[in-house]
C-alpha positions in Angstrom: 19.4 -5.4 25.7 20.3 -8.9 24.4 18.1 -10.8 22.2 16.4 -13.9 23.6 17.6 -17.3 22.4 14.1 -17.9 21.0 13.6 -16.3 17.6 10.5 -14.6 18.9 10.4 -14.4 22.7 6.6 -14.2 22.7 6.1 -17.1 20.3 4.3 -19.6 22.6 1.9 -17.1 24.1 1.3 -15.3 20.9 0.8 -18.2 18.5 -1.2 -20.4 20.8 -3.3 -17.9 22.6 -3.4 -14.8 20.4 -3.6 -16.3 17.0 -5.6 -19.4 17.9 -8.2 -17.4 19.7 -8.2 -14.5 17.1 -7.6 -11.8 19.7 -5.6 -8.7 19.4 -2.5 -8.6 21.6 -3.7 -5.6 23.7 -7.1 -7.0 24.3 -5.7 -10.4 25.1 -3.4 -9.0 27.8 -6.3 -7.2 29.5 -7.7 -10.7 30.4 -5.9 -13.3 32.4 -2.2 -13.0 31.8 1.2 -13.3 33.6 2.0 -10.6 36.1 3.0 -7.2 34.6 6.5 -7.4 35.8 6.9 -10.5 33.7 4.8 -9.4 30.7 6.2 -5.9 30.2 9.9 -6.9 29.7 8.8 -9.7 27.3 6.7 -7.1 25.4 9.7 -4.8 25.2 11.8 -7.6 23.8 9.0 -8.4 21.3 8.7 -4.7 20.3 12.5 -4.5 19.7 13.0 -7.8 17.9 9.9 -8.9 16.1 10.0 -8.7 12.3 6.2 -8.3 12.1 5.2 -4.7 12.3 1.7 -5.4 13.6 3.1 -7.3 16.6 5.6 -4.5 17.4 2.9 -1.9 17.2 0.6 -3.9 19.5 3.3 -4.5 22.0 4.2 -0.8 21.9 0.6 0.2 22.6 0.6 -1.9 25.8 3.9 -0.5 26.9 2.7 3.1 26.2 -0.3 2.5 28.5 2.0 1.1 31.2 4.2 4.3 31.0 1.3 6.5 32.3 2.4 9.4 34.5 3.7 8.0 37.8 3.9 4.4 36.6 6.2 2.0 34.7 9.4 3.2 36.3 11.1 -0.1 35.8 10.2 -0.6 32.1 11.0 3.1 31.4 14.5 2.5 32.7 14.9 -0.5 30.5 13.7 1.5 27.5 16.2 4.2 28.2 18.9 1.6 28.5 17.9 0.1 25.1 18.0 3.6 23.5 21.5 4.2 24.8 22.6 0.7 23.7 22.0 1.5 20.1 18.7 -0.3 19.4 17.1 1.1 16.2 15.3 4.2 17.6 12.3 3.9 15.3 11.3 0.9 17.3 10.3 3.2 20.1 7.8 5.3 18.1 4.9 4.2 20.3 6.6 5.4 23.4 7.7 8.9 22.3 5.0 10.7 24.2 6.7 9.8 27.5 8.8 12.8 28.6 11.9 10.9 29.6 11.9 8.8 26.5 11.1 11.8 24.4 14.1 13.7 25.8 16.4 10.8 25.1 15.1 10.7 21.5 15.4 14.4 21.0 19.1 14.3 22.1 19.8 11.7 19.4 18.7 14.2 16.7 22.2 15.7 17.1 23.9 12.4 16.6 26.8 12.5 14.1 25.4 9.4 12.3 22.7 10.4 9.8 21.0 7.0 10.1 20.6 7.6 13.9 19.1 11.0 13.2 16.7 9.5 10.7 15.6 6.8 13.1 15.1 9.4 15.9 12.9 11.4 13.6 10.8 8.4 12.8 10.4 7.6 16.5 9.4 11.2 17.3 6.9 11.6 14.5 4.1 10.2 16.7 4.6 13.2 19.0 4.8 15.9 16.3 1.8 17.7 17.9 4.1 18.8 20.8 5.7 22.2 20.0 9.2 21.1 21.1 9.1 18.0 18.9 7.7 20.0 16.0 10.4 22.6 16.2 13.1 19.9 16.4 11.7 18.1 13.4 11.4 21.3 11.4 15.1 21.9 12.0 15.6 18.5 10.4 14.5 20.0 7.0 17.8 21.7 6.9 19.9 18.6 7.6 22.9 18.2 5.2 21.8 14.6 4.4 18.9 14.2 1.9 17.3 11.1 3.5 17.2 13.0 6.9 15.4 15.9 5.2 13.0 13.5 3.5 12.2 11.8 6.7 11.6 15.0 8.5 9.2 16.3 5.8 7.1 13.1 6.1 7.1 13.3 9.9 5.8 16.9 9.8 2.8 16.1 7.5 0.3 16.2 10.5 1.7 19.6 11.5 1.2 21.5 8.2 -1.6 23.5 9.6 1.2 25.5 11.3 2.0 28.3 8.8 5.7 28.1 9.4 5.8 24.3 8.9 3.7 24.7 5.7 6.0 27.2 4.2 9.0 25.2 5.1 7.6 22.1 3.4 6.5 24.0 0.3 10.0 25.4 0.0 11.3 21.8 -0.5 10.1 22.0 -4.1 13.4 23.8 -4.7 15.5 21.3 -2.9 18.4 20.1 -5.1 17.5 16.4 -4.4 14.5 15.0 -6.2 13.9 12.5 -3.4 13.4 15.3 -0.9 11.1 17.1 -3.4 9.0 13.9 -3.6 8.9 13.6 0.2 7.7 17.2 0.5 5.0 16.6 -2.1 3.8 13.5 -0.3 3.7 15.3 3.0 1.6 18.1 1.4 -0.8 15.5 -0.1 -1.3 13.7 3.2 -1.8 17.0 5.1 -4.2 18.4 2.5 -6.9 15.9 3.6 -7.5 18.3 6.6 -9.7 21.3 5.8 -7.3 23.9 7.3 -4.4 22.8 5.1 -6.5 22.5 2.0 -7.8 26.0 2.6 -4.2 27.2 2.7 -3.5 25.4 -0.6 -6.5 27.1 -2.3 -5.2 30.5 -1.0 -1.8 29.5 -2.5 -3.2 29.1 -6.1 -2.2 32.5 -7.4 1.5 31.7 -6.5 1.5 28.3 -8.3 3.4 28.6 -11.6 3.4 26.0 -14.4 6.8 24.8 -13.1 5.3 24.2 -9.7 2.2 22.2 -10.9 3.7 18.8 -10.3 4.4 19.7 -6.6 0.9 20.8 -5.7 -1.3 18.7 -8.0 -1.6 15.7 -5.7 -2.5 17.9 -2.7 -5.1 19.8 -4.6 -6.7 16.5 -5.5 -6.8 15.4 -1.9 -10.0 17.3 -1.0 -13.3 18.2 -2.6 -12.1 21.0 -5.0 -14.0 24.2 -4.6 -15.1 26.5 -7.4 -11.8 28.4 -7.2 -9.8 25.3 -8.0 -12.2 24.3 -10.9 -11.8 27.8 -12.4 -8.0 27.6 -12.0 -7.9 24.2 -13.8 -10.1 25.5 -16.6 -7.7 28.4 -17.1 -4.7 26.1 -17.2 -6.4 23.9 -19.8 -6.3 26.9 -22.2 -2.4 26.6 -22.1 -1.3 25.3 -25.5 1.8 23.7 -23.9 -0.6 21.3 -22.1 1.3 21.6 -18.8 -1.8 20.8 -16.9 -2.5 17.3 -18.3 1.1 16.3 -17.5 2.2 18.0 -14.4 -1.3 18.6 -13.0 -2.5 15.1 -13.7 -4.0 14.3 -10.3 -6.2 17.4 -10.0 -7.3 17.3 -13.6 -8.2 13.7 -13.3 -10.3 14.4 -10.2 -12.2 17.2 -12.0 -12.5 15.5 -15.4 -16.1 14.3 -14.7 -17.3 18.0 -14.7 -18.9 18.6 -18.1 -17.1 21.9 -18.7 -13.7 20.3 -17.9 -14.5 17.0 -19.7 -15.4 18.9 -22.9 -12.0 20.7 -22.7 -10.2 17.3 -22.3 -12.0 15.2 -25.0 -10.0 16.9 -27.9 -6.8 15.6 -26.4 -7.9 12.1 -27.4 -7.7 13.1 -31.0 -4.4 14.8 -31.2 -2.7 12.0 -33.1 0.1 11.9 -30.5 0.1 8.5 -28.8 1.4 9.7 -25.5 -1.0 12.6 -25.3 -3.9 10.2 -26.2 -2.8 7.8 -23.6 -2.6 10.5 -21.0 -6.1 11.7 -21.9 -7.4 8.1 -21.6 -6.0 7.9 -18.1 -7.5 11.2 -17.1 -11.0 10.6 -18.5 -11.0 6.8 -17.7 -12.2 7.1 -14.1 -15.3 8.9 -15.3 -16.3 6.3 -17.9 -19.7 5.9 -16.2 -20.5 9.0 -18.2 -21.8 7.8 -21.6 -20.0 10.6 -23.4 -16.6 9.6 -21.9 -17.2 5.8 -22.5 -18.1 6.3 -26.1 -14.9 8.4 -26.6 -12.8 5.7 -25.0 -14.4 2.9 -27.0 -13.4 4.7 -30.2 -9.8 4.1 -29.2 -10.1 0.4 -28.2 -8.7 -0.5 -31.6 -6.0 2.1 -31.6 -2.9 1.0 -33.6 -0.6 1.9 -30.7 -0.4 -0.9 -28.1 -0.1 1.3 -25.0 -3.2 3.3 -26.0 -5.2 0.1 -26.3 -3.8 -1.1 -23.0 -4.9 2.2 -21.3 -8.4 1.9 -22.8 -8.7 -1.7 -21.5 -7.6 -0.7 -18.0 -10.0 2.2 -17.9 -13.0 0.2 -19.3 -12.5 -2.8 -17.1 -14.9 -1.6 -14.3 -17.6 -1.4 -17.0 -17.3 -4.9 -18.4 -21.0 -5.5 -17.9 -21.8 -3.0 -20.7 -22.3 -5.1 -23.9 -20.3 -2.6 -26.0 -17.4 -2.7 -23.6 -17.6 -6.5 -23.3 -17.4 -6.9 -27.0 -14.3 -4.8 -27.2 -12.7 -6.7 -24.3 -13.4 -10.1 -26.0 -11.6 -8.9 -29.1 -8.6 -7.9 -26.9 -8.5 -11.5 -25.6 -6.9 -12.3 -28.9 -4.7 -9.2 -29.2 -1.2 -9.9 -30.5 0.3 -8.4 -27.4 0.3 -11.0 -24.5 0.2 -8.3 -21.8 -3.0 -6.9 -23.3 -4.6 -10.4 -23.6 -3.9 -11.0 -19.9 -5.4 -7.5 -19.0 -8.5 -8.3 -21.1 -9.0 -11.7 -19.4 -8.7 -10.0 -16.0 -11.2 -7.3 -17.0 -13.7 -10.0 -18.1 -13.3 -12.1 -14.9 -16.4 -10.5 -13.2 -18.5 -11.6 -16.2 -17.1 -15.2 -16.4 -20.5 -16.7 -15.4 -22.0 -15.5 -18.7 -21.7 -18.4 -21.2 -20.4 -16.3 -24.0 -17.6 -14.8 -21.8 -16.7 -18.1 -20.4 -16.4 -19.6 -23.9 -14.0 -16.8 -24.8 -11.9 -17.3 -21.7 -11.5 -21.1 -21.8 -9.1 -21.1 -24.8 -6.9 -18.7 -22.9 -6.1 -21.6 -20.4 -3.8 -22.8 -23.2 -2.6 -19.5 -24.4 1.1 -19.5 -25.5 1.8 -16.9 -22.9 2.0 -18.2 -19.3 0.8 -15.0 -17.7 -2.4 -15.2 -19.8 -2.9 -18.8 -18.6 -2.6 -17.6 -15.0 -5.1 -14.8 -15.6 -7.5 -17.3 -17.2 -7.4 -19.6 -14.2 -8.1 -16.8 -11.9 -11.0 -15.6 -14.1 -12.6 -19.0 -14.4 -12.1 -20.2 -10.8 -15.7 -19.5 -9.9 -17.2 -21.4 -12.8 -14.9 -24.2 -13.9 -14.2 -27.5 -12.0 -11.3 -27.1 -9.6 -9.2 -30.1 -10.7 -9.2 -28.9 -14.3 -7.9 -25.5 -13.4 -5.4 -26.9 -10.9 -4.0 -29.1 -13.7 -3.2 -25.9 -15.5 -1.9 -23.9 -12.5 0.3 -26.5 -10.8 2.9 -26.7 -13.6 3.0 -22.9 -13.7 3.8 -22.8 -10.0 6.6 -25.3 -10.5 8.2 -23.1 -13.2 11.1 -21.4 -11.3 11.5 -18.5 -11.2 9.0 -17.4 -13.9 5.5 -17.2 -12.7 5.4 -19.0 -9.4 4.3 -16.0 -7.3 1.7 -14.9 -9.8 0.3 -18.5 -10.2 0.1 -18.8 -6.4 -1.8 -15.5 -6.2 -4.4 -17.1 -8.6 -5.1 -20.1 -6.4 -8.1 -18.4 -4.8 -11.1 -20.7 -4.3 -8.9 -23.7 -5.4 -7.4 -23.7 -1.9 -10.6 -25.4 -0.7 -9.4 -28.6 -2.3 -7.5 -30.7 0.3 -4.8 -31.7 -2.3 -4.2 -28.0 -3.1 -3.9 -27.1 0.6 -1.4 -29.9 1.1 0.6 -28.6 -1.8 0.6 -25.1 -0.4 1.6 -26.5 3.0 4.7 -28.0 1.5 5.6 -24.7 -0.2 5.7 -23.1 3.2 9.0 -24.8 3.7 10.3 -23.8 0.2 13.9 -22.5 0.1 12.7 -19.3 -1.8 11.3 -16.7 0.6 9.1 -15.3 -2.2 7.4 -18.7 -2.6 6.9 -19.1 1.1 5.3 -15.7 1.3 3.0 -16.4 -1.7 2.0 -19.8 -0.3 1.1 -18.2 3.1 -1.0 -15.6 1.3 -2.7 -18.2 -0.9 -3.8 -20.1 2.2 -5.7 -17.1 3.6 -9.0 -18.2 2.0 -8.5 -21.9 2.7 -10.2 -24.0 5.4 -8.1 -23.9 8.6 -6.4 -27.1 9.5 -4.3 -27.9 12.6 -1.2 -29.0 10.6 -1.3 -25.8 8.4 -1.9 -23.7 11.5 1.2 -25.1 13.0 3.2 -24.6 9.8 2.1 -21.0 9.5 2.9 -20.4 13.2 6.4 -21.6 12.5 6.6 -19.2 9.6 5.7 -16.3 11.9 9.3 -16.6 13.1 10.6 -16.8 9.5 14.0 -15.0 9.0 12.3 -13.1 6.1 10.0 -10.3 7.5 7.7 -10.5 4.5 7.1 -14.2 5.0 6.5 -13.7 8.7 4.0 -10.9 8.0 2.1 -13.0 5.4 1.9 -16.0 7.8 0.7 -13.8 10.7 -1.9 -12.1 8.5 -3.3 -15.5 7.3 -3.5 -16.9 10.8 -5.3 -13.8 12.0 -7.8 -14.1 9.0 -8.5 -17.7 10.0 -9.0 -16.8 13.6 -11.3 -13.9 12.7 -13.5 -16.1 10.5 -13.7 -18.7 13.3 -14.6 -16.0 15.9 -17.3 -14.4 13.7 -18.8 -17.7 12.6 
């Protein structure tokens, strides 16, 4: 299938009707639209060529509905032609339930090119519930190429309730390639959200050795840990080698709010080893609503080691309304480490309406570190006059390539100013793709304007997929606000 001369064959219909009206593509096509024999080929062209994943998925959903049993013969033939012509197979993931298309994709699993095999696996992942597809993907776990094995493991995540698939994915912990091990671990974590797979994990506990902790810890943290898991973690915490706080980090962190486990973890804060202290801060930090944990963390807010102080600030940030926490964070606003000053400013942002906090943040607008200035603008944007903050932010945006993207991300409410919107509109045509993307995202909270809508519509066909996605997302956000009043 040849690509249309237009960069996006659906551009006029999509941008003027879909985005302007704020309707999803599928819903829009259920209303008045061109005849199906005209729309479906254009949707196929869109699904194959668009750089915006949301549009490709929406087009694929319409095509999948059209390929119902006994229908869509013409478009099915075009899809099969496109598959044979070498179009990236992952583009057809929404259509893999159709028997004819599924057969064509299964045949490509034997292709000599590993990239074709990988793309075929991605396309078939949506049909993994079917036994024939599941068996074919499980065979991919033995592929000689690591990236094919990794893709197969991730595709099989929804099928891990099958004992044979579960054992095959668990066996990937011994794969010689770390990337394949990580893919198996991720598949296990995603599958563990289902009760059947999580129950299988709990039954697997007696087989988990300290060397295997890293592989199962994420999955064990994916569900509400039963008493058996809690007892297992307590037993592991008695290990003087401390494997559990390193390799078992996710499940220990999940359970650290339990008093009996919390009390076993608190001594790790006082080991005198900076990395162990930092690890304990990260584990206990999410449970800082507990006064015992919060007091223990506050005791390390002045730690002589920078990265320990940074971990404490990060973990105490959600509790910045607490006067004791606030006092420590204000002191960190003058920390000798600029990264820690910026983190403290960001942590205090929710309290910027308090006069004492605002007074501490204002000097940071002129901090010697530019990142701290950006953080201060973002923190004060709800309480300070817009022009004063824009006077600080605009020069930072102009500094290439230093902080332009971070500064644009801090625009926030300032985008309500017409002058700021005009400036952002000009950046949509910037030669740097990263700046175009950041400008498109910064406009998402702005007041919609016809000129900006047109400029963002043009960016939906940007040669850079990230820019196109940001522009599309902003236009949809505008249309959604307009539709909901």
